[in-house]
Steps between C-alpha positions, in 0.01 A plus 500: 500500500551606137127460430411739780375239746563571868735242647520623858459800727589600854387775736708625791467801731755763401577646840799733514734277298391558141803350330504190721125451460532514121783246510298269727191514283709428190639189669146396599376533142793305353451223757124487440550491122777240526746697286854623557610862513703443184175454307380855585525724194355822643407653836246781493437696818200713589342659805672662796875442504508388138804713422722359775450131420825347379564324168178626343450521125257789520277679752147611410225698673216325675254675268654339191527158661151491653346604169694229316426232761129581515465501121690171467277346769183620328530657153235767464540638852468879489554615858725387785458594866812395690507533879829390647666540835653840432286665232189473286470550125228542240609419145298546181606266221459562130330232289841349415604477867728804503479747789269792422470704822568428863486649849705388796475555876851454637519788748256373763424165663124553469355274233785247523572167664701682765180675612337160558808366681494790746126462557522123551761557768284768664198267501704206628406274208695327224525677165370191317179504708390844385349412162265226621413704809394796285293280267312341792428827681143631470611846610766739369654765722563842353874574482534868407879537524710418195826550692628174651602667828164674546307192385677294766381745768151490348494119516598503868224755565240290315590192704470704820149600388403134472538444125558134411835406345345351179308823441819705544689267263227540237528877542876485450459294183246751369736789584775341289256433216378861502855631501600280206178583314604866513833403345329295228247773421779744418631257240161410351373149573443254215382139506600228554697575818766280658614543860857406586733523799482341842188691605310327217499199736287701743138414409370797697690757293415320173131487598483870587684601183258290295205675668644848446600429139169317440671206330686181580879517522715226349746371761769266361594183682825653629446879501831571676715378212336679205776764490767230514320308224500812283871553567578141405302526175693814408821314585394221264469755221855623564674161463 
């Protein structure tokens, strides 16, 4: 609303129909908020496919929107680690919430949600099981490959050698954390740190990142919508 309070949100898988998915999620949000389309004053798009969404007011980069959303969620946040389905990002924020420096991995599935999706399928488990499974495991398999294709072969080999699935899952979570830590180190980590994106719901990855960074990570209640929240706050400033 005009005071910046969140009225509603919706999350849908994009699939191959970006424009239709955007239209569907808009309808979901309007229905959930109980408002008509006529009441919408601005539509801000971000993320993959942001430029092809119809009837938009403005399209903005994920970096800008995640920084804005994280800072609005917790003023004083200085670093954002975003791990989504297609890429991972490390963003350093200035004291006023503006973007200072950032690094982005968008050329490889390693260190992204897609990596976990492929591995879950290989292991024959549900993606949502992986976080708790990793947390409960007393062992952690060593995954040396950062390439998703090679890591998949490595996982199959580890299982053939008798490694337990929870140990392999813990190893996969650590591999993602190590990959993203490398990204963050190039930017220069500052505290406090917020983790956003769908992978922030994976307790195993969050736990390993916390260990490697030697500090607790702040995970918002709905980490998947932080970029959308930032976009909406920028939209509010435009109207």
